[in-house]
N, C-alpha and C positions, 0 to 999 in steps of 0.2 A: 716352553713354547714362546717364541718371539712375540712381543706385543703387537697386536694388530690394532692400530689406532682407529681405523674405521669402525671396527667392532666396539671399541671402547666408547667412541662417540655415540654410536647407536644405543648402547646400554645407558649412557647418560640421558639422552633425549627420551628414551623409552620410560625411564624412571620418572623424569620430570613430567612427561605426558600423563602418567598415572596420577602424579601428585596434583596436577591441574584438574584432572577429571574428578578426583575425590573432593578437592577444594570447592569446585563449582557445584558439585552435587550437594554438598553440605549446606549451601546457601540457596538451594532451589534453582540454580542455573544449570545449563546443560553444556557439557563438552564431552559428549559420548565417545568421540573418536579418540580421546585420550586413553580409553580402555584398550585401544589397539596396541599400546605399548606392551601389553602382555603377549600379543602375537609376535612382536619383534623379539621379545625375550625368549619365547619358545623356539623360534627359528635359530636364534643365536646359541641357545643351549645345545641343540642338536649339532650345530656346526662345531662348537668348541669341544664337546665330548668326543666327536669323531676325530678331530685333529689331535687332541691330547692322546687318545688311545693309539693313534698311529705313530706319534712321535715319542711317546713314553709308555712302552708296553707294561702292563700290570695285570695281576690276577683279578678275577671278578670280585673276590672278597676285598682286596685292597681298594679297588675302584669304589665299591659301595661304602667302605669305611671312610675313604677320603671325602666322598660327596656328603655323607651324613654329618661328619664333623665340620664340614664347611658350612652347611646351612642350618643344622639343628640348634646349636647352642644359642645363637642370637634369637632365633625364632622362639625357642622355649622361654627365653628371658622376656621378650615382648609379650608373649602369651601370659606369663606370670604377672606382668604389670597389668594386663587387661583384667585378669581374674581378681587381683587385689583391688583394682579400681571399681570393679563391679560390686565386690563385697562391701566396700565402704561407701557406695552410693554415687560414685563419679559417673558411672555409665548406667543410668536407671533403666534403659531399654535392653540391656544385656542380661538375659536369663541364663543361669548356669545349672548344669546337671553334671554329676560325676561321669556319666558315660560320655557326654559330649566333650568334657575336658580331656578325658583319656584318649578319645578318638582324635582330638585336635593335636595332642602332644605326639601321637604316633602316626600322624599323617593318614588317618583313615577317614575317608569321606563319610559324613553323617549329617543329617538334617539338624539345623540349629533350632533349639527350643525357643529362640527369640522370634524367628520369623518363618521357620519351615524351609528356608533355603539350605542348599548343601554347602554350608560354610562352617569353617572352624571358629573357635573363639575369636581369633584375630582374622577378620574377614578376608583380607588379602592373602592369607595363608592358603586359600583354595588353590592357588597356583602351585604351591609346594606339594600338595597332594598329587598333582599331575607330575611334578618333577620327580618325586620319589618313584612313581610308576614308570616314568621314562628310564630312570636309573636302573631299576630292577630288570627291565627288558634289555637294556644295554649291557648290563652285567651278564645276562644270559648269552648275549652275542659273543662276549669275551671268552667263553668256553670253546669257541669254534675257531678254526683257522681264519686268518685275515680275509681270504677271498670268499669265505662263506658268510661273513657277518652282515654284509649289506642285504643279501637275500633273506637271511633270517629276520632282520629287523623289518624288512618290507612285508614279509609274511605275517609277522607278529602284529605290527601296527595295523596292517590291512585287515587282518583277521578280526581284531577287536572292533575296528570301524565297521566292518561288514556285519558283525554280530549285532551291533547297535542298530544298524539300518533295518535288519531283518526282524529282530525280536523286540526292539525298543524297550530295553529293561527299565524298570522303575526303581530298583534298589539303588541307594545312593552310590555304592561303590561301582557297580556295573554301569550305571548311568554316566558316572564320571569317566570311567576308563574307555567308554565306547563313543565319546563325543568326537565330532569331526576335528576339533581343535588339536587332538593328539597327532594328527598328520603333519602339523607344523614342525614338531621336533624331527620327524622323519625327513621333512623337506630340508631342514638344516643339515642333516646328515648327508643328503645327496649333494647339497651345495658344497659341503666340505670335501667330499670326494672329487667333485669337479675342480675345486681349488687345489687339492693335493696333486691332481693329475695335470695341473696348469691348463685346464680347459676353461679359461676365463675370458671374459670380454675385454676388448681394448678400451681406451679412454672414451671414445665416442659412444660405444654401446653401453659402457658402464654408466656414463652420464645419463644416457637415455633410460636405463633401468631405474636409476635413482629419481630422475625427473618424472617418469611414468608413475612410480610408486607414490611420490609426494603429491602428484596431481590427483591420483586416485583417492588418497586420504583426504585431501582438501575438498574434493568433490563430495565425498561422503559427508563431511562436516557441513558444507554449504547447503546441500539439499536436505539436511536433517535426517539422513537415513539411519536406521537402527544399526547398532554394532552387529556385524555378521562375520563370523570367522571364515565362512566360505569365500568372502571377498577380501577381508583383511589379511588372511593367511597368505594368499598369493602375492598381495601387495608387499607384505613383510619379507617374503622370499626375494622378490625383485629388489627390494631396498638393500638387503644383506648382500645379495649377489653383486649388485652394482657397486657397493662400497668396497668389497674385497677386491673387485676387479680394478677399481681406481687405485687402491693401495698397491696392488701388485704392479701397476703401471707407474708407480712413483708419484701419483697425483695427490696423495694425502700425507701431510706432515704431522708432527706432534704439536698439539695445542694443550699446554699444561692444565688449564682449568678443566677442559672437557675430559682429559685423561684421568684427572683426579675424580671427577664426578662419575666417570665410568667405573673406577675402582670402588667408589662408595655407593654405587647404584643399589646393591642389595640391601644395605642398611637404610638408605633413603626409602626404598620400597617398603621395608618392614615397619619403620618407625614414624613415617610422616603423618599418619592419621591421628596419632596421639596429639601432635602439635596442632593439627587442623581443628580438632575438637575443642581444645582450649582456646585457640585464637577466635574461633567462630563465637564461642560463648562470650568472650570479652568484647568482641565487636558488637554483639547484640546489646550488651549493657551500655556500650558507648554510643549506640545508635548509628553505626557506620553502615553505609550502603553496601550492596553486594560486590561491586567491582573492587573497592579497596580491601574488602574482607578477603576476597579470593587472592589478591596480590599478597597480602600479609600472610595468608595461610600457606601459599606456595613457598614464600621465603622462609617462614617458620618451619614448615615441614622439611625443607631442604637442609636448613641449618641443623635441626635436630638429627636428621639422618646422617649428616656428615660428622656430627659430634659422636653419634653412636658408632660410626665407622672407626673413628680414632680411639675411642675409650671403651668400646665393647668388642666390635668385630676383630680389630687388629690384635688386641691382647688375647682374645680367644684363639686366634690363629696361631700366635706364637706359642701359647701354652700347649695346644694340641700338636703343634709341629714338634715341640721338644719331646712330648710323650711318644709320638710316632717314631722319632729318631731313636729313642731309648729302646722301644720295642723291637725296632729293626736291628739294632746292635745286639740285643740279647738273642734274637733269632739266628744271627750270623755267628755267634760265639760258639766255638767247638765245645762239645760236652766232654 
């Protein structure tokens, strides 16, 4: 799939927004709108999955295998670091149980023994519970002919959403899988279909979409409104649609730093809270105020994330890529 630089830049900014959100939260400040980076990620996820499946046909099994080997190894490693840290006393507020650890490793939503929230051991891993759910439904669509898939996904996601509205389930799994936020992935799929059909806006409308989205996010921040996926989801969709429209019109070029941060966004997302925790403790001993602490935390979290991208994520990708290639060669070898 050809690199879409607009998507890469959005991935970079979404990851950094989440880093700022967690850094501010750690020192008692508020940057709630930074959590909307997750909404952007979910829309982008649906967009990318649909485009990839259209450009590179694959079996449902291969799709799931590729996605799990893409996200699981790094996540498992960070989770292991969190567990070890909790055992040796670095995270005194983190309570561990065997069932919660197992559920976390296998992307099963479960209430945390630490605070009762539906969070895994690594808190930001809650989004991966959603992603695995998205991938399973998407893999189901791959069993069908191309022209039936969009309808299947619409019925599947719409059905789960409707179930949640009607029955309001309280079990962790059903509560997770029926939240309105799941529709953001479906929204990304619809945007991808528009993009593949070349039903995209021109430069003026693309700029208007981006401007309206950013203005909406800014308004939410300025008035101090609560994070609400019913508002942030459509704003994220407008942002993605505007960016891909501008790129199709030749209005977006390659910016190396942002492209790199987009590549590293997953590792930044996974690892940044570890750096933030350490930096906030050091800043507390040094008597730093909240503003420089947040700045240092954002920088430290981003640096740790990019280091993890280079020394963890990329080596894992190479290792599993070689393994996948060998398995494919064996499968093609005549008996």
